[in-house]
C-alpha positions as CSV (number, residue, x, y, z in Angstrom):
1,M,-5.4,-64.0,-185.4
2,K,-8.1,-63.0,-187.8
3,N,-9.1,-66.6,-188.5
4,S,-9.3,-67.4,-184.8
5,L,-11.5,-64.4,-184.2
6,L,-13.8,-65.5,-187.0
7,R,-14.0,-69.0,-185.7
8,W,-14.8,-67.7,-182.2
9,L,-17.6,-65.5,-183.6
10,Q,-19.0,-68.4,-185.6
11,W,-18.9,-70.6,-182.4
12,S,-20.5,-67.9,-180.3
13,T,-23.3,-67.4,-182.9
14,S,-24.1,-71.2,-183.1
15,C,-23.8,-71.7,-179.4
16,G,-25.9,-68.6,-178.7
17,K,-28.8,-70.1,-180.7
18,L,-28.5,-73.4,-178.9
19,R,-28.2,-71.7,-175.6
20,S,-31.3,-69.7,-176.3
21,K,-33.1,-72.9,-177.1
22,L,-31.9,-74.6,-173.9
23,L,-32.9,-71.6,-171.8
24,C,-36.3,-71.6,-173.5
25,I,-36.7,-75.3,-172.8
26,Y,-35.8,-74.9,-169.2
27,F,-38.2,-72.0,-169.0
28,L,-41.0,-74.1,-170.6
29,L,-40.3,-77.2,-168.5
30,I,-39.9,-75.5,-165.2
31,V,-41.3,-72.0,-165.0
32,I,-44.5,-72.5,-167.1
33,P,-45.6,-75.7,-165.4
34,L,-44.7,-74.2,-162.0
35,G,-46.6,-71.1,-162.9
36,M,-49.6,-73.0,-164.1
37,F,-49.5,-75.2,-161.0
38,S,-49.3,-72.1,-158.8
39,L,-52.2,-70.5,-160.6
40,Y,-54.3,-73.7,-160.2
41,A,-53.2,-74.0,-156.5
42,Y,-54.1,-70.3,-155.9
43,L,-57.5,-70.7,-157.5
44,R,-58.2,-73.9,-155.7
45,V,-57.0,-72.6,-152.3
46,K,-59.0,-69.4,-152.9
47,S,-62.1,-71.5,-153.5
48,V,-61.4,-73.7,-150.5
49,I,-60.7,-70.7,-148.2
50,Q,-63.8,-69.0,-149.4
51,E,-65.9,-72.1,-148.9
52,Q,-64.4,-72.7,-145.4
53,T,-64.8,-69.1,-144.4
54,F,-68.4,-69.1,-145.4
55,S,-69.0,-72.4,-143.8
56,A,-67.4,-71.3,-140.5
57,A,-69.3,-68.0,-140.8
58,Q,-72.5,-69.8,-141.4
59,N,-72.0,-72.2,-138.5
60,A,-71.1,-69.3,-136.2
61,F,-74.1,-67.3,-137.4
62,D,-76.5,-70.3,-137.0
63,D,-75.1,-71.0,-133.5
64,T,-75.5,-67.4,-132.5
65,C,-79.0,-67.2,-133.8
66,L,-79.9,-70.4,-132.0
67,S,-78.2,-69.3,-128.7
68,L,-79.8,-65.8,-128.9
69,E,-83.2,-67.3,-129.7
70,H,-82.8,-69.7,-126.8
71,L,-81.7,-66.9,-124.5
72,L,-84.6,-64.6,-125.4
73,G,-87.0,-67.6,-125.4
74,R,-86.3,-68.0,-121.7
75,L,-87.9,-64.6,-121.1
76,D,-90.9,-65.7,-123.2
77,G,-91.2,-68.9,-121.2
78,V,-91.1,-67.2,-117.9
79,I,-93.8,-64.7,-118.9
80,D,-96.0,-67.5,-120.3
81,I,-95.7,-69.4,-116.9
82,L,-96.4,-66.4,-114.7
83,S,-99.3,-65.1,-116.9
84,T,-101.3,-68.1,-116.0
85,D,-100.5,-68.0,-112.2
86,S,-103.7,-67.4,-110.2
87,L,-101.7,-65.9,-107.3
88,I,-100.7,-63.0,-109.5
89,Y,-104.3,-62.3,-110.5
90,T,-105.3,-62.5,-106.8
91,M,-102.7,-60.1,-105.6
92,A,-103.3,-57.7,-108.4
93,S,-107.1,-57.6,-108.3
94,N,-108.0,-57.9,-104.6
95,D,-108.5,-55.0,-102.2
96,P,-105.9,-55.1,-99.4
97,R,-108.5,-54.1,-96.9
98,D,-110.4,-57.4,-97.5
99,F,-107.5,-59.5,-96.3
100,T,-105.5,-59.8,-93.2
101,Y,-101.9,-58.7,-92.8
102,I,-100.8,-62.4,-92.4
103,R,-102.6,-63.5,-95.5
104,R,-101.1,-60.7,-97.6
105,L,-97.6,-61.4,-96.2
106,E,-97.9,-65.2,-97.0
107,D,-99.1,-64.4,-100.6
108,S,-96.2,-61.9,-101.1
109,D,-93.6,-64.4,-99.8
110,Q,-95.1,-67.2,-102.0
111,L,-94.9,-65.0,-105.1
112,A,-91.3,-64.0,-104.3
113,T,-90.4,-67.6,-103.9
114,T,-92.0,-68.4,-107.2
115,F,-90.1,-65.6,-108.9
116,E,-86.8,-66.8,-107.4
117,H,-87.4,-70.4,-108.5
118,L,-88.3,-69.4,-112.0
119,R,-85.3,-67.1,-112.2
120,V,-82.9,-69.9,-111.2
121,L,-84.5,-72.5,-113.4
122,S,-84.9,-70.4,-116.5
123,G,-81.6,-68.5,-116.2
124,V,-83.1,-65.0,-116.5
125,D,-81.6,-62.3,-114.4
126,R,-84.7,-60.6,-113.0
127,I,-88.4,-61.1,-112.7
128,R,-90.7,-58.2,-111.6
129,L,-94.3,-57.6,-111.1
130,Y,-95.8,-54.1,-111.3
131,V,-99.1,-53.8,-109.5
132,G,-101.5,-50.9,-108.8
133,N,-102.4,-51.7,-105.1
134,D,-100.6,-52.3,-101.8
135,Y,-101.7,-55.8,-101.4
136,P,-98.2,-57.4,-101.8
137,Y,-96.5,-54.7,-99.9
138,S,-94.7,-53.8,-103.1
139,N,-92.9,-50.9,-101.5
140,T,-90.8,-53.3,-99.5
141,R,-89.7,-55.7,-102.2
142,T,-87.4,-55.2,-105.2
143,N,-89.3,-57.7,-107.4
144,I,-92.7,-56.4,-106.7
145,V,-93.1,-52.7,-107.7
146,Q,-96.0,-50.3,-107.8
147,I,-97.1,-49.2,-111.2
148,S,-97.0,-45.6,-110.1
149,R,-93.2,-45.7,-110.3
150,I,-93.1,-46.5,-114.0
151,E,-96.3,-44.9,-115.3
152,Q,-94.4,-42.0,-116.9
153,S,-91.9,-44.3,-118.7
154,G,-92.1,-44.9,-122.5
155,W,-92.1,-48.6,-122.3
156,Y,-95.1,-48.6,-119.9
157,Q,-97.1,-46.4,-122.3
158,A,-96.2,-48.8,-125.2
159,A,-97.2,-51.9,-123.1
160,A,-100.5,-50.2,-122.1
161,Q,-101.4,-49.2,-125.6
162,G,-100.8,-52.7,-127.2
163,R,-102.3,-56.0,-126.2
164,R,-99.4,-58.1,-127.5
165,R,-96.2,-58.9,-125.6
166,L,-93.6,-56.1,-125.7
167,W,-89.9,-56.7,-126.2
168,C,-87.6,-53.9,-125.1
169,A,-83.9,-53.2,-125.6
170,P,-81.8,-51.2,-123.1
171,A,-82.4,-47.9,-125.0
172,D,-86.2,-48.5,-124.6
173,L,-86.1,-49.0,-120.8
174,G,-83.8,-46.2,-119.7
175,E,-83.8,-47.6,-116.2
176,S,-80.2,-48.1,-115.3
177,S,-80.9,-46.3,-112.0
178,E,-83.6,-48.8,-111.1
179,T,-81.9,-52.1,-112.2
180,G,-78.3,-51.2,-112.0
181,Q,-77.5,-52.6,-115.5
182,P,-78.9,-52.3,-119.0
183,C,-81.1,-55.3,-119.9
184,F,-83.3,-56.8,-122.5
185,S,-86.9,-57.4,-121.4
186,S,-90.0,-59.2,-122.2
187,I,-93.1,-57.4,-120.9
188,Q,-96.7,-58.6,-120.6
189,M,-99.7,-56.6,-119.4
190,V,-102.0,-58.6,-117.0
191,Y,-105.7,-57.9,-117.5
192,N,-108.6,-58.4,-115.2
193,P,-110.2,-61.8,-116.1
194,R,-113.6,-60.4,-115.2
195,S,-113.0,-57.3,-117.4
196,V,-110.5,-58.1,-120.2
197,K,-110.0,-54.4,-121.0
198,E,-109.0,-53.5,-117.4
199,P,-105.1,-53.7,-116.8
200,L,-104.3,-55.0,-113.4
201,A,-100.5,-55.5,-113.4
202,I,-97.4,-55.8,-115.6
203,L,-95.1,-58.8,-115.7
204,R,-91.5,-58.2,-116.8
205,A,-88.5,-60.6,-117.2
206,D,-85.0,-59.2,-117.8
207,I,-81.7,-60.5,-119.1
208,D,-78.6,-58.6,-118.5
209,A,-77.5,-56.8,-121.7
210,R,-73.9,-57.9,-121.0
211,R,-74.8,-61.5,-121.6
212,V,-76.3,-60.8,-125.0
213,Q,-73.3,-58.6,-125.8
214,E,-70.9,-61.4,-124.9
215,L,-72.9,-63.9,-127.0
216,V,-72.9,-61.6,-130.1
217,S,-69.3,-60.4,-129.7
218,G,-67.8,-63.9,-129.3
219,T,-68.9,-65.2,-132.7
220,S,-67.1,-63.0,-135.2
221,I,-65.2,-65.0,-137.8
222,T,-63.2,-62.4,-139.6
223,E,-61.2,-59.5,-138.3
224,N,-63.7,-56.8,-139.3
225,G,-66.8,-58.9,-139.4
226,L,-69.9,-57.7,-137.6
227,L,-73.0,-59.2,-136.0
228,L,-75.9,-56.8,-135.5
229,L,-79.1,-57.2,-133.5
230,L,-81.8,-55.3,-135.4
231,R,-85.3,-54.1,-134.9
232,G,-86.4,-53.0,-138.2
233,D,-83.8,-50.4,-139.3
234,E,-82.7,-49.8,-135.6
235,V,-79.5,-51.3,-134.4
236,L,-80.1,-52.6,-130.9
237,L,-76.7,-54.2,-130.4
238,A,-73.4,-54.7,-132.4
239,S,-70.7,-57.3,-131.9
240,D,-68.2,-54.4,-131.7
241,P,-69.5,-52.1,-129.0
242,D,-66.9,-49.4,-129.8
243,I,-68.2,-48.9,-133.4
244,P,-70.4,-45.8,-133.8
245,L,-73.9,-46.9,-134.7
246,S,-74.1,-43.9,-137.1
247,R,-71.6,-45.6,-139.4
248,L,-73.9,-48.6,-139.7
249,D,-76.9,-46.6,-141.1
250,T,-76.0,-47.2,-144.8
251,L,-75.3,-50.9,-144.1
252,V,-78.6,-51.3,-142.4
253,E,-80.5,-49.7,-145.3
254,Q,-78.9,-52.3,-147.7
255,L,-79.8,-55.2,-145.4
256,H,-83.5,-55.1,-146.5
257,G,-82.7,-57.0,-149.7
258,S,-80.7,-59.7,-148.0
259,C,-82.2,-63.2,-148.1
260,A,-82.6,-65.3,-145.0
261,G,-80.4,-68.4,-145.1
262,A,-78.2,-67.2,-148.0
263,W,-75.2,-64.9,-148.4
264,T,-75.8,-61.9,-150.6
265,T,-73.6,-59.1,-151.7
266,I,-74.2,-55.4,-150.9
267,Q,-72.1,-52.3,-151.3
268,A,-72.0,-49.5,-148.7
269,N,-69.6,-46.6,-148.2
270,G,-67.6,-47.8,-151.3
271,T,-67.0,-51.3,-149.7
272,D,-68.4,-54.7,-150.7
273,Y,-69.9,-56.9,-148.0
274,Y,-71.3,-60.4,-147.8
275,V,-74.5,-60.2,-145.6
276,Q,-77.1,-62.6,-144.2
277,S,-80.0,-62.0,-141.8
278,K,-82.4,-64.1,-139.8
279,G,-85.4,-63.5,-137.5
280,I,-85.1,-64.2,-133.8
281,G,-88.1,-66.0,-132.4
282,P,-91.3,-64.1,-131.4
283,S,-89.5,-60.9,-130.6
284,G,-89.6,-59.8,-134.3
285,W,-86.0,-58.8,-134.1
286,R,-83.3,-59.9,-136.6
287,I,-79.7,-60.8,-136.3
288,A,-77.5,-59.9,-139.3
289,S,-74.0,-61.1,-140.1
290,I,-71.8,-58.7,-142.1
291,L,-68.4,-59.9,-143.7
292,P,-66.2,-57.4,-145.6
293,Y,-65.2,-58.8,-149.0
294,R,-61.5,-58.1,-148.3
295,D,-61.7,-60.1,-145.0
296,V,-63.0,-63.1,-146.8
297,F,-60.2,-63.1,-149.4
298,R,-57.5,-61.6,-147.3
299,L,-55.8,-65.0,-146.7
300,S,-56.0,-66.0,-150.4
301,H,-54.5,-62.6,-151.4
302,E,-51.6,-63.1,-149.0
303,L,-51.1,-66.6,-150.3
304,S,-51.1,-65.3,-153.9
305,I,-48.3,-62.8,-153.1
306,E,-46.3,-65.6,-151.5
307,M,-46.8,-67.9,-154.4
308,L,-45.8,-65.2,-156.9
309,V,-42.6,-64.5,-155.0
310,I,-41.8,-68.2,-155.0
311,V,-42.5,-68.5,-158.7
312,I,-40.2,-65.6,-159.4
313,A,-37.4,-67.0,-157.2
314,V,-37.7,-70.4,-158.8
315,A,-37.7,-68.8,-162.3
316,L,-34.5,-66.9,-161.5
317,A,-32.8,-70.0,-160.0
318,A,-33.9,-72.1,-163.0
319,Y,-32.5,-69.5,-165.4
320,L,-29.2,-69.4,-163.6
321,L,-29.0,-73.2,-163.5
322,A,-29.9,-73.4,-167.2
323,Y,-27.2,-70.9,-168.1
324,L,-24.5,-72.9,-166.1
325,I,-25.5,-76.2,-167.6
326,S,-25.6,-74.8,-171.1
327,Q,-22.1,-73.4,-170.7
328,S,-20.8,-76.9,-169.8
329,T,-22.8,-78.7,-172.5
330,L,-22.2,-76.4,-175.4
331,K,-18.4,-76.6,-175.1
332,R,-18.3,-80.3,-175.9
333,I,-21.1,-79.9,-178.6
334,S,-18.9,-77.3,-180.3
335,Q,-16.0,-79.8,-180.4
336,L,-18.3,-82.4,-181.9
337,T,-19.6,-79.9,-184.5
338,G,-16.0,-78.9,-185.5
339,T,-15.0,-82.6,-185.9
340,M,-18.0,-83.3,-188.0
341,Q,-17.2,-80.3,-190.3
342,A,-13.7,-81.8,-190.7
343,V,-15.2,-85.1,-191.7
344,E,-17.5,-83.3,-194.1
345,K,-14.4,-81.8,-195.8
346,G,-12.9,-85.3,-196.3
347,N,-10.7,-85.9,-193.2
348,V,-12.0,-89.3,-192.1
349,T,-9.1,-90.0,-189.7
350,V,-10.1,-87.3,-187.2
351,R,-11.3,-88.5,-183.8
352,L,-12.7,-87.0,-180.6
353,E,-11.5,-87.4,-177.0
354,P,-14.7,-88.0,-174.9
355,S,-15.0,-86.2,-171.6
356,G,-17.6,-86.7,-168.9
357,N,-20.0,-89.5,-168.3
358,D,-23.3,-88.2,-169.8
359,E,-25.1,-88.5,-173.1
360,I,-22.9,-86.0,-174.9
361,A,-19.8,-88.1,-173.9
362,Q,-21.6,-91.2,-175.2
363,M,-22.4,-89.4,-178.4
364,M,-18.7,-88.4,-178.8
365,D,-17.7,-92.0,-178.2
366,G,-20.4,-93.1,-180.6
367,F,-19.1,-90.7,-183.2
368,N,-15.6,-92.3,-182.9
369,Q,-17.1,-95.8,-183.2
370,M,-19.1,-94.6,-186.2
371,M,-16.0,-93.3,-188.0
372,D,-14.2,-96.6,-187.3
373,R,-17.2,-98.4,-188.8
374,V,-17.1,-96.1,-191.8
375,D,-13.5,-97.1,-192.4
376,T,-14.5,-100.8,-192.2
377,L,-17.4,-100.3,-194.5
378,M,-15.3,-98.5,-197.1
379,E,-12.9,-101.5,-197.1
380,E,-15.9,-103.8,-197.5
381,R,-17.5,-101.8,-200.3
382,V,-15.4,-103.3,-203.1
383,E,-16.1,-106.8,-201.9
384,Y,-19.8,-106.1,-201.7
385,G,-19.6,-104.8,-205.3
386,R,-18.2,-108.1,-206.5
387,Q,-20.9,-110.0,-204.6
388,I,-23.6,-107.9,-206.1
389,K,-22.4,-108.6,-209.6
390,N,-22.5,-112.4,-208.8
391,L,-26.1,-112.0,-207.4
392,E,-27.2,-110.1,-210.4
393,L,-25.8,-112.9,-212.7
394,K,-27.6,-115.6,-210.6
395,A,-30.9,-113.6,-210.7
396,L,-30.6,-113.4,-214.5
397,Q,-30.0,-117.2,-214.7
398,A,-33.1,-117.8,-212.5
399,Q,-35.1,-115.7,-214.9
400,I,-33.8,-117.6,-217.9
401,N,-34.5,-121.1,-216.5
402,P,-38.4,-120.9,-216.4
403,H,-38.4,-119.4,-219.9
404,F,-36.2,-122.2,-221.1
405,L,-38.7,-124.7,-219.6
406,Y,-41.6,-123.0,-221.3
407,N,-39.8,-122.8,-224.6
408,S,-38.8,-126.5,-224.4
409,L,-42.4,-127.5,-223.6
410,D,-43.7,-125.4,-226.6
411,L,-41.1,-127.1,-228.9
412,I,-42.3,-130.6,-227.7
413,N,-45.9,-129.5,-228.2
414,C,-45.2,-128.3,-231.8
415,T,-43.3,-131.6,-232.5
416,A,-46.3,-133.7,-231.2
417,I,-48.7,-131.7,-233.4
418,S,-46.5,-132.1,-236.5
419,R,-46.1,-135.8,-235.9
420,N,-49.9,-136.2,-235.2
421,V,-49.6,-137.4,-231.6
422,P,-52.5,-135.5,-229.9
423,E,-52.1,-137.3,-226.5
424,I,-48.5,-135.9,-226.2
425,S,-49.7,-132.4,-227.3
426,R,-52.5,-132.4,-224.6
427,M,-50.1,-133.7,-222.0
428,V,-47.5,-131.0,-222.8
429,N,-50.0,-128.2,-223.1
430,A,-51.6,-129.1,-219.7
431,L,-48.1,-129.4,-218.1
432,G,-47.1,-126.0,-219.4
433,R,-50.3,-124.3,-218.1
434,F,-49.8,-126.1,-214.8
435,Y,-46.3,-124.7,-214.3
436,R,-47.3,-121.3,-215.5
437,L,-50.1,-121.2,-212.8
438,S,-47.6,-122.6,-210.2
439,L,-45.2,-119.8,-210.8
440,S,-47.9,-117.1,-211.2
441,K,-45.2,-114.5,-212.2
442,G,-43.8,-114.7,-208.7
443,R,-47.1,-113.8,-206.9
444,E,-47.9,-115.5,-203.6
445,V,-51.6,-114.6,-203.6
446,I,-53.8,-115.4,-206.7
447,P,-57.5,-115.5,-207.5
448,L,-59.5,-118.5,-206.3
449,S,-60.5,-119.3,-209.9
450,D,-56.8,-119.6,-210.9
451,E,-56.1,-121.9,-207.8
452,L,-59.0,-124.1,-208.9
453,K,-57.8,-124.1,-212.5
454,H,-54.4,-125.2,-211.2
455,A,-56.0,-128.1,-209.4
456,Q,-58.0,-129.0,-212.6
457,L,-54.9,-129.1,-214.7
458,Y,-53.2,-131.4,-212.1
459,V,-56.2,-133.8,-212.3
460,E,-56.2,-133.6,-216.1
461,I,-52.5,-134.6,-216.2
462,Q,-53.1,-137.5,-213.8
463,N,-56.0,-138.8,-215.9
464,L,-53.9,-138.6,-219.0
465,R,-51.3,-140.6,-217.1
466,F,-53.6,-143.2,-215.5
467,E,-56.3,-143.6,-218.2
468,H,-59.0,-141.4,-216.7
469,R,-59.5,-143.4,-213.5
470,V,-60.6,-140.4,-211.5
471,S,-64.0,-138.8,-212.1
472,V,-64.2,-135.2,-210.8
473,R,-67.2,-132.9,-210.2
474,W,-66.2,-129.2,-209.9
475,A,-68.5,-126.6,-208.3
476,L,-67.4,-122.9,-208.1
477,D,-69.6,-120.2,-206.5
478,P,-69.3,-117.2,-208.9
479,A,-69.3,-114.9,-205.9
480,A,-66.0,-116.4,-204.7
481,A,-64.2,-116.7,-208.0
482,Q,-62.2,-113.4,-207.7
483,C,-61.5,-113.7,-204.0
484,R,-57.8,-114.1,-203.2
485,I,-56.1,-117.2,-201.8
486,I,-52.4,-118.2,-201.2
487,K,-51.4,-120.4,-204.1
488,I,-50.9,-124.2,-204.2
489,V,-53.4,-125.1,-201.5
490,L,-55.9,-127.3,-203.3
491,Q,-53.4,-129.3,-205.6
492,P,-51.6,-131.0,-202.7
493,L,-54.9,-131.9,-201.0
494,I,-56.3,-133.3,-204.3
495,E,-53.0,-135.2,-204.8
496,N,-53.3,-136.8,-201.4
497,A,-57.0,-137.7,-202.2
498,I,-56.1,-139.4,-205.5
499,I,-52.8,-141.1,-204.6
500,H,-53.5,-142.1,-200.9
501,G,-57.2,-142.5,-201.2
502,I,-58.5,-143.5,-204.6
503,F,-55.4,-145.3,-206.0
504,E,-55.1,-147.5,-202.9
505,K,-58.5,-149.0,-203.6
506,P,-58.4,-152.4,-205.3
507,S,-60.1,-151.0,-208.4
508,K,-57.8,-147.9,-208.4
509,C,-60.7,-145.9,-209.7
510,G,-62.9,-143.4,-207.9
511,R,-64.8,-140.2,-207.7
512,L,-63.8,-136.8,-206.5
513,A,-66.0,-133.8,-205.7
514,V,-64.6,-130.2,-205.3
515,A,-67.0,-127.5,-204.2
516,V,-66.3,-123.8,-203.5
517,R,-69.0,-121.9,-201.6
518,R,-69.0,-118.4,-200.3
519,E,-70.6,-117.9,-196.8
520,P,-71.3,-114.7,-194.8
521,D,-68.2,-115.1,-192.7
522,G,-65.8,-116.6,-195.3
523,I,-65.2,-119.1,-198.1
524,R,-65.6,-122.9,-197.5
525,I,-63.9,-125.3,-200.0
526,T,-64.6,-129.1,-199.6
527,I,-62.7,-131.9,-201.3
528,E,-64.5,-135.2,-201.0
529,D,-63.3,-138.6,-202.3
530,D,-64.6,-142.2,-202.1
531,G,-61.1,-143.6,-201.4
532,V,-59.9,-146.0,-198.6
533,G,-60.2,-143.3,-195.9
534,M,-58.1,-143.0,-192.8
535,D,-58.1,-144.4,-189.3
536,E,-57.9,-142.2,-186.2
537,A,-54.1,-142.4,-185.9
538,T,-53.5,-141.5,-189.6
539,L,-56.0,-138.6,-189.3
540,L,-54.2,-137.2,-186.2
541,S,-50.7,-137.6,-187.8
542,N,-51.8,-135.6,-190.9
543,F,-54.2,-132.9,-189.4
544,S,-53.1,-132.4,-185.8
545,P,-51.3,-129.1,-185.2
546,A,-47.5,-129.3,-185.7
547,A,-45.0,-128.0,-183.1
548,P,-43.8,-124.4,-183.7
549,G,-41.1,-124.2,-186.4
550,Q,-41.7,-127.9,-187.5
551,I,-42.6,-128.8,-191.1
552,T,-43.9,-132.3,-191.6
553,A,-44.3,-133.9,-195.0
554,T,-47.0,-136.5,-195.6
555,P,-46.3,-139.5,-197.8
556,G,-47.9,-137.6,-200.6
557,G,-45.0,-135.1,-200.7
558,Y,-46.0,-131.5,-200.0
559,G,-47.4,-132.1,-196.5
560,V,-50.9,-131.4,-195.2
561,R,-49.5,-129.9,-192.0
562,N,-47.4,-127.5,-194.2
563,I,-50.7,-126.3,-195.8
564,Q,-52.3,-126.0,-192.4
565,D,-49.4,-123.9,-191.1
566,R,-49.5,-121.7,-194.2
567,L,-53.2,-121.0,-193.8
568,R,-52.9,-120.2,-190.1
569,L,-49.9,-117.9,-190.7
570,A,-51.7,-116.1,-193.6
571,Y,-55.2,-115.8,-192.1
572,G,-55.0,-116.7,-188.4
573,E,-57.7,-118.3,-186.3
574,P,-60.3,-119.7,-187.0
575,F,-59.2,-120.4,-190.6
576,G,-57.4,-123.5,-191.7
577,L,-58.0,-127.2,-192.5
578,S,-60.4,-129.7,-191.0
579,C,-61.0,-133.4,-192.0
580,V,-63.6,-136.1,-191.6
581,S,-62.7,-139.6,-192.7
582,R,-64.1,-143.1,-192.3
583,P,-62.0,-146.1,-193.2
584,G,-63.3,-147.8,-196.4
585,K,-65.9,-145.0,-197.0
586,G,-63.8,-142.0,-198.0
587,T,-62.5,-138.6,-196.8
588,T,-63.8,-135.0,-196.8
589,V,-61.3,-132.2,-196.3
590,T,-62.6,-128.7,-195.7
591,V,-60.5,-125.5,-196.4
592,Y,-61.9,-122.5,-194.6
593,I,-60.5,-119.0,-195.6
594,P,-61.6,-115.4,-195.4
595,A,-63.3,-113.7,-198.3
596,I,-60.7,-111.2,-199.5
597,E,-61.8,-109.1,-202.4
598,P,-59.3,-108.0,-205.1
599,E,-59.2,-104.4,-204.0
600,E,-57.9,-105.4,-200.6
601,Q,-54.7,-106.8,-202.1
602,P,-51.7,-104.6,-202.8
603,Q,-51.4,-103.2,-206.3
604,E,-48.8,-105.0,-208.4
605,G,-46.0,-102.9,-209.7
């Protein structure tokens, strides 16, 4: 019982660590990327919402400014047209006693018709003329009024004192009893052309304030956004008619610093606002757009809360899923761990029963196969030991054979010297040096000077054998002497030049020139002979590329194609062999290799 409890505690501890790692992994792979994505999405959506809100607000603001400027511009256009009408000057300046009743009636009807046409064409609501005489029978018409009826009004006093056009808001007019509805007006004093300081009449064009109110109120973008029509610091009209104008005093004071055509930030009554203002035509008024900061970012704040709730819900679901998966996974991992501990103690016959079809089941099945393989390897171990002994013996014999050859050649050399046969001594000495360079202590890459020396020894042996029939000129560039080359490249080529070139001449004598020259992009070695040369077919058979995996030997023995393949495998393109030959004239073989300095080669052990 005690041992079982201890094993359970050990398993719980190990599984607890792994479970913590799995839960952390699930957290890192699901929650953190989701949280980062949510943060990025929130910031991106916030930016897009802000951009779209400002874009919509700007478009609405520009449309409102344009519409309001167009609407007020109608008043301006009507006044401009009427201020140049000669009939108005006639009716305002003439003495009624100088004209007949019919004439005055015709003039009055004509002026009323002109007013009506202008009103319909321009879209203004009312046009009126205030005159100081009874010429147009002003007491009988609503659009032609005597000045005496408005002389005490504030707007008349303002129009009389200034020579410029006067723009009035409903609060300036105070005439609801006369017109029936509040209105916005453009007012122009008409002066006597014969005496420019003498006022004759007043022209006034009105637009119903409800039309301006509808235009301003219908363009609010956010829930608490405001559009204000301002004259200096005075609020003439607000998009929300129910808001007390006194609450806007602080906002209006801050609007002086706002830039036309750009959104700026102000703070009023402890609240941040985005504001923008723009002048409206010749009236000198301004329209201002006010967006509360919280309205601009309200949607993004709501979105952030929703995304936060989603992230928390996904995190909880991921944690629960990770916990359930870890429970299923760790049970089989604990079985695998217990079996491995049994193998560690020496029980190699234990096996697992895989369950499931996932990677853990594959790992358990792989463990069983591994243990079966271990049994097989242990049985083969003794046999491998015997084979290793045999291989070591053969390797020792392979090391003894070259030494035996060198020792035998040294014995023959000593015997030739003692018997006073110098030709044999030279031959044996050259042959020993030739084979020493061929073996090169097992190295495959040797200095170019050693490769050239190996070729010189071969020519020396051939000349001793054939009574110096080959004359050789050697030229080695000192800059290329220590560069590396794969061994036994030049000797087979020189052998072919001597045996298949020079010795096939009738005289069986000839000249050979070997030159090594270092160039900026590599080393070029030329082997030139004055032998019988080769025709095109022979040249192609020896120097054309061989098929992959094919090794072709030339009649000389080693095989030119074999050398070509070795050079291409060792150095790649464009290095290798090239040949130029003319029958009866001789052959020139060129070996092109890279210039590899000694330090680029691996250090010998």
